[in-house]
N, C-alpha and C positions, 0 to 999 in steps of 0.2 A: 652694541652690548651684549655678551652672554649670561643668561642667567642661569643658576644652578637649579639641579634637579631637586624637587621638593617630594620626600617619602610618605606616603601615611598608609600605617599598616593597623587593621583591628583586627580585633579575634573573640569570636562569642561562643557559645556552649548551649546548644542544641539538644531537643531530647530525642528527634529522629536519627536514623541510622543514616552513613554516607550513600548507601544505596537508595533509599528512600528520597534522601533529599535530590539526587543527583537530577531526574528528568524536570524538577523544579528551578533548580538554581542554576543549571546548566542552559536552561532556555534564553540564550540572552536576547531573544526579541522581546519577549513578554518582562523580561527584567528591567530591561532599560526604560518599556513603557512605564512598569509599575513606581520604577524608581524618577519619573517626572521626566525622563531627557528625550528629546524631539526624535520626530522620525526623521530618515536621512533622504537623500535622494543619490541616484550614482549620476555622478560628472560625465558629461560624454566629452571626449578628447577636444582641446581646443583649435582651430585651423593652424596645420602644421604640427600639430603634437603627434606623437605616436601611440596607436594602442595599447593600454596596459597589457602585459605579459601577463599568461593563465595564473590565477591564484590573485594576481595582485589587481585591488579595485580602488577606483577614485571616487570618493565620497563625498557629500556637502550637507551640512544641517546648519541649523540657527537657531543660538540657545542663548538667553538673556539678552535678546538684539542684536548679539555680534552672529556674523556669518563665521563658520569653519569649513575649511577643505583640508582632506589628507588623502593620502596613501595606507590601504591597510590591506595588510597580507593576512594569509588563513590564520585561523585562529589553531592554538597546540591544547592538546589536550591528552589525558589518559583516565579513561571511566574507572570508577567515581572517584578521582581522587583529585585532579587539579585542571584547570584550566587556564588559560591567558592569550592576551592579543597585543599588538603593538600597534600604535596610529602614529604617523609623521604627516605633520602640518603643513601646508605650502600656503596657508592664509587662515588667519585668526589670532586670538591672544596664545595659544599654546604651539611650541614646538614641536613636543612629542611627549605621546601619554602611552605607558603599560599598564594594562589593568591584568590582575591574575587572583585567581578563588582556589586555596586548598581546603579541601575536607578530610579531617582527619578522624576515623573511629575513636572515642573514648575508651577505656577498660570496661569499666562499668555500664557501658551503654549511653546512644547517644554521638553526636558528633562534635569537635572544634573547629567551628567554619572559619579561616584566616581571609580575609578580601585586603588587597593590597594595591594601591595606585602610585605609580612612578611619572610624575608630571613635572615637564620643563616649560616654564612661560619663554613665548616668543616676544614679548613687549612689556611694556609697563602696565599696561591694561591687566596682561596675563598676571603680572607679580603681583597686583592688586587683587584678582576676583578669582586666584586657586585658594589663599588660605579662606575665604569666604565660602566660596560654591563648592570645595571639596572637604577643607578642613574641618568647617564647620556642618554645614548642608548635607553634603554625602553622607556624613558618618551616621547621621540620625536615619534618613530616609533608608540608607541600606540596611542598617538593623532592623529598621520596621518591616523590610519587605523579606528582609531573611526569616522572622520570627513568624510572620505570616505563613510562610510556606513551611514551616514546621509544624504549625497547627492543620495544614492541609495535609503533610506527609502523615500525620497521627491518626487520620480517619480510614477505615478501611476501605482500600481499593483507591486510594488517593484521589477522590474525584475533584472537581472544580468546585468551587464555593457556589453553595444553594442559590438555586435561581428563584424569582419571583414568581410566587402562584398564579397560576390561569386559570381564569373562570370565564367561559364562553360568552354568559351573560354580561360580561363587565369589559371583554377584549375591545380593541378597535375595530371596527365595523368591517374592513377588508379582511383581518387576521379571523374573526368570527365567523365569517362567511366560508372561509376556505376550510375553517375547522369542522363546520356543519356538513360539509360537502363529504369529508373523509369520513366523518364518523356516519352518515346516514346512507352515502351514496356507494362510497369504495367501502364501506364496512370494516373499516380501521379500529383496532380498540381504540377505546376511548383515553383510558388511562396513558396509553402510549401518545395518542392526540395531543391530550393536556400535555404531555412533557416536552414533546417538539416545538408547541407553541410557546411555552414558557421559556423554551433555548433560545429559539428564534427572537424573542419581544426582549429580553432582559441579560442575554449572555454579551460580553462584551466584543468590540470588532474583531481583534486578534481570534477568537474563536470561532466565530460564525462566518470568516471571511473565506475559509476553505474546510467546511465540515466534512468528516468523513465517518460514514455511516456505521462501519464496525466499530470504531474507535469509540463512538460514542456508544455504541450498545453495551460495550466493555464498561465503560466510566457507570452506566444506568444500570449494570446488571441484568441486562434484557436479552432476549433472541436475537443473534444478528440478522438472520434472512427475514424476520418480522420487521425488524428494524429500517433494513433496506428496502423492504417493499412499501414501507408507508414514504420513506424519504423520494421514490419514484412515484408513489401517487401524488403526493404533496407537489412533486414537480408540476406533474401534469394538472394539479387543480390550481397551480399558480403561485402558491406560498413561496416555493423554492425554483432556483436555476441549477442547472447542474454544467460540469465543466471535465472533460477529457484532460488532464495532464500528462504531458509526454515526459517519463522521468529518464533521467541521466542513468546508465549502469554504473557511473561510478559515483556521484555524489548523490544520485538518486533522488535528486531536486527536479524542481519545475518552477522556471519564474513567471510564464503565463501560460492559463490552459486554452484548449478550444471550446468554443460554444457549441460546434457541432461536429459529429465521429467526419463528416467528410473534411474537415481542417487536418487530420492525423494523415501521415505520410510515411511511408514505411522506412526513410532516412531522416535523420534530425542531427542537430548540432547542440552542444551545451559550450555557453559562452563561457559560464564558471572555470568549467574542466579542459577547454578547448579541444573538443573533441566532437568527433562524426561519430555516429552509431547508429545501430539497426534497431527498429522499433519493433516490439513483439506486443500481443495483447496479453499474454501471462505472466509480464512484469514491466514493460516498459511504459504500460497507459491505464490509468486509475482513475476512477470517476469522483469528484468531489463534490459539494454543494454548497451554494449560498444563499441567503434570502432574496427572493424577488424584490426589484427595488419599489414594486406596490405596496409591499409588506414592510418593509424596513429597507432604508438606504444604507449601506455598508461601507465607509470608507477605507479604500485599500492601502493601508501604512506600514510601513517597516520601520522596525528601530534599530534591527539588527542586521547584517547579511550573511554572517557566518554563525558562528557559535555550535557547539556540540548535537543541539538538538534538531538544528537544520539538517544534518546529517546521523541521526542515531545507530546506523548501522555501524559507522567508524568507531571502534571502541579506543584506539590510541592515533595521535596524529602528532609529529614534530618535524622540524626543519633539523637535518644533522649534517653538520661539517664534516671536510674530509677527514676521513678516521675516526670520527664520533661513534659512540655507541649510544643505544638507547637500552635499558632493563623495565621489561613490563612485566609485572606478575599476572599470572594467567588466572585470575579470577574471576571467570567469565562462566557463562554456560558451556556445555560440553556441545562438541560438533567442530564443522570444519570454518576455517578462518582463510583470508588470503593477506600478504602483505603485497602493496604495489607503491612505487615510488612513480613521482610526476616527470613525463617524459621518457619514461622506460619502458618497454612494451612486455618484458618478461614479468611474469607474476610468479609469488610463490608462496603455494598453499602449506599450510599445516594445520593439525588437531589437537584441540582438547579433551582429553581421556584419561580415565583414571588409570589407566595401565601404561601411561605416558611417562616419560622420564622426568628429573626433576629440573632440567635446563635443557636448550636448544641455542644455537646460534644461526642465524641467519645473514649472510653479507648480500649488500643490494649495489648496485651499478649497472652501467653498459658493459656486455660483453660477458657478464655474470649468468647463467642458463639457471633455472630452477630444477633443484634436487629432487630426491623423493622427500615425502612429504614427512617432517618432522612431527612426531607425537610430542604431547607435553601434559604435564598433569595438571588438575586446576589447580594446586597448590605449588606449583614449576614457576619459573622465569624465561623467559622470552630476550635474547641478547639479540639486538638487530646494530648490524656495522655498516656503517656508509664505506665501500672498498673504493668509490668515487675521488677524484681530486677537487672536486667542486662540490657544492653545496647542494641538499637534496630533501626533497620534503618525502617521508616516509609514513604510510598508511595502514593500520591494520584496520581490517573490514570483517564483520562476517558474511559468509557466502549468503546464507538463507536470506529471502526477503522475509517482509514485516506480512504477517498473517491478516494484519489489519487493513489492510488496501482492496478495495473493492476494484479489483482489476477488470480492463475489457472484456478478457476470456471469460471471467465469472457471472458477469454483469449482462453480457451478451447472449448469455445462452440460457437466461431464465425468462419464462414464459410469459411472467408479466412485463420484464422490458420490451419484448417483442410485441405485446399487444398495446402498451402506451405507448411506444416510441417506435414504430415500424417504419417510418421515414429515416430514422437513424442510421444510415449508411455510409459506407466508404465512396471515397471520388471514384468516378468511373476508371476502370483500367488498375487500380492500385490494388495490389495483394500484401497481407499482413498477415506473418506466422500469428496462432494462435497459442503455441506451445501442443503441450500434450492434453488433449480433449477426448471425452467420450461419445462416441458418436453410437446413434440406436437406430436402427431401420426394422418397421413391421409393415406386414403385410396380410390382408385377409385369405384363409387358404378356401379355394373354390369359390371365390364370390362370383365368378362368372357364370356358374351354374345356378346360383342362387337366385339371378334376376333370370333364369330361364324358367324355375321352378316355382316362383309366387310372382313373379311380373315385376316391369321397371318399376312403378313407382313404389310399391312395398319393398323392395329390395334396396332402392334408393334411399328410402327413410331409415331404414337398418342399417345401411351403412355410414349416413351422417350420423346416428346416435355414435355407433362406433365410434367416427372421429372425437365425438366429445366425450366418449370415455376416456379413450388413450388420452386426449388433452389434459384431462383433469387429474388424472394418474400420474403424466408428466409432470406437469405444472406444481402437484403437492408434493414433488420429492425436488424441487428446486432447479428442473431442465425446462426446455423448450423445445416448442416446433421450429423447424428451420423451415421445413415445406411438405406437400403432401404432393403424390403423385397417384392420380387415380385412386385405390384402395390403399396405396402405401404410403408411410410416415417417416421422414427423418427428423431426426429429435437429437438435442445435444444437450450434456450433463458434463458439468464439472468434476463428479466422483462417480466413479464406476456403480460403487454398491447403492447410491441413488437411482443408477439405472434399473439395476438387477430387481429392486425392489419396486420399483415403478411397474415394470414387465411382467413381474410375476402376480400383482394385484390386477393390472388389464388383463392377463390373459384368464385369472381365477372368474372375472366377473363377467368377460365375454363368452366363457364355455358354458354359463348357466342358460339353460333355456327359457325362451320369451315367448309365452302365450301358446304352449304347445306346440313351439318351432322349435328346431335344436339349435342350442349356442352356436358362437362360430370359435372355430380354430384359429389363433392369431400365430403367425410367423413373427420371430423374433431376432435379431442380432444385436451383440452387443463388443462393438471394439475400442481399443482405445490406444492414441497415437497423435504424431504432429499433423495438424491441418493447417490449410492458409484461408482466410478470412477473404472474401470477395462482395462485392456488390452484383448481385445479376436478378435480374426481373424485377427491379427496385427492392428487392429486400437484401437482408446480409446473408449469406451464403458462404458454404464452405467448401473445399474439394482438395485433393491430394489422394495419395495412396491410402490411406486412413480410410477416407470414405470410401474409395472402390473397394477395398477389402470387406469392410462393413456390410455394401451392399449385396455382392456374393456371397457372403454368409448366411444373410437373412433366406437365400433363397434353398440353404440346406436346413430349414427348420421345419419340422414337422405340424407345426402348429400346436404340439402340447410340450415344447421344450423351448428354452432359451440356448440359443447357440452363440455362446462367447469363445474369446481369442484368448490366448495363454497369457496377452499384457492384463486382461480382466481378471482371470482367475489367479495372478499371483499379486492382485492388490491386498493390500492385509487387512484392508476392512470387508473386502470380499470374502477372504479368505475366513475371518471370523464368521461371517455371517453363514457360510456352507456349515461352519463349525457347531456353530450353537445349536442345542437339543431342539428348539421348537421351530427351526427353518425347514427340516423335512425337506430338503433339497439335496437331490444327489449329484454329483458330475462326471459323466462320462467320456474319456477320451475318443475321437473321431479325427479323420484325414480326409481330405479331397481336395484334388486341383481344381480351383478358382477360375473361372473363365476369364479370358484375357489377360491373365494373370500369369502364365508359366502352365510347367507341367508338373513341377514338384508340388506334392502333396504338402497342403496346408493343414497344421495343426491346429484343432479347435475343441474343446468340449460342449456336451450335451445337458443343461441343466434341467433337471426334471423332478 
């Protein structure tokens, strides 16, 4: 017996805008949890059953004592307007369910939100429970959840719900002990430690099972770097554990992280997208955190495998039939975007700019090569046409990666990470790109003569003091020492302007006379470019042409200037620093052949 489809459609008026509500409403993992739906598990293929095709998931859950198994394709959505998903059941009281949510801006402000469920029972039990579980309960619960999200969206910065207050003297012994260490031994800010303890102890499991320090710092309106330092100290003290998440370049998701860096390899596979990809430190590897089990046991549960907030960089995603079109309003931040289709290697880039046209059309399908990048105005419309004879999944995504991720390239270049986790190294023989990084070399000028003039012991003491000073200035600007070689230092920074500031302070401090003895002249070079990360001598090291060029440039420094390459000088923040009236820095062009790198003169600048 076939049962008719039942349609349930509800609408509510909320005060917040669609843009403010979208990150909350479209977080289907949290939404399903808040509505009281059960977590799911991925169903492994039965014996003889073929593995699902990419994008198709086989899932199972238990609800109201009944087991349901279903196949689920990708969610479809257009930010911040609509999302939907279809589930086809092979076991349980339901045969099919389609859920959709639409957010429409009201003329006077606010949003009308329309939530729709189309449900087809599979048997008499389904026909009996659908009117009760969905017709009565789901409406009441869904309205409560949406209105709760509306309250959160009304707050500045849309923080998560308030946390319980943390008091050191009333905290559980283990948490209080670690908090005391962070405050009195690691010298971490008291207010920030208390905030982290409150978050770890009272935030829900979904919030703490994959904590991102930069995102949490933004929620708290505090300094990102200071928050990351606290998370690293808290990991060392035993409050937190960290995990290296290897992110797919398409969905930018990670199912399971690696507990240490040695588990990260240069090649990886994404089961969701069905693609192999090359791993790099500047985008593919993110450091996340979770409470240590001795402080709090976190049950890793998932309430939804898809949903727009799983891949927030994707602004629109829809399956298109042969010849079908999708019109998308370009009401997104200006910048570069990419249109791709599943199973087709060719990708089409386009830009959203004020100078763009009112509309653009992009055809997708095999054999269609990427054309020049269309430029569409922010109030324009993009028309995507499936020129293939079969259905395809069209995906529009931002090219830029989120700046809220603590990437491996950023954290491994910090001194605090290298001090606290010196054993975090790659597997022997593994080489992974770190993308573009800033490399610094320093060397004391005439240090050999110093040993002759004042003796080995006094000279050695002064050299050690020099290392301490250089290290402190590098750490203060967010960099880290990679290694020392005699009197020389190799360091790494994420941003070249931080390297310039650190080296300028170090040179100034070392040049000051000490106990009637002349100061040091510190030779410095700064170069920026791509590098490879390796493990060498039981530490994380970098090598490549960028390192070689930086090393050669240091030899050209007089000790009273900083030699920088063109890539450093062109950096917008470095240019702004040089142009600022208080900088008192000048850049003089020079060129020289670099030993071992050919006879062609290499162009560089002397900052003095």
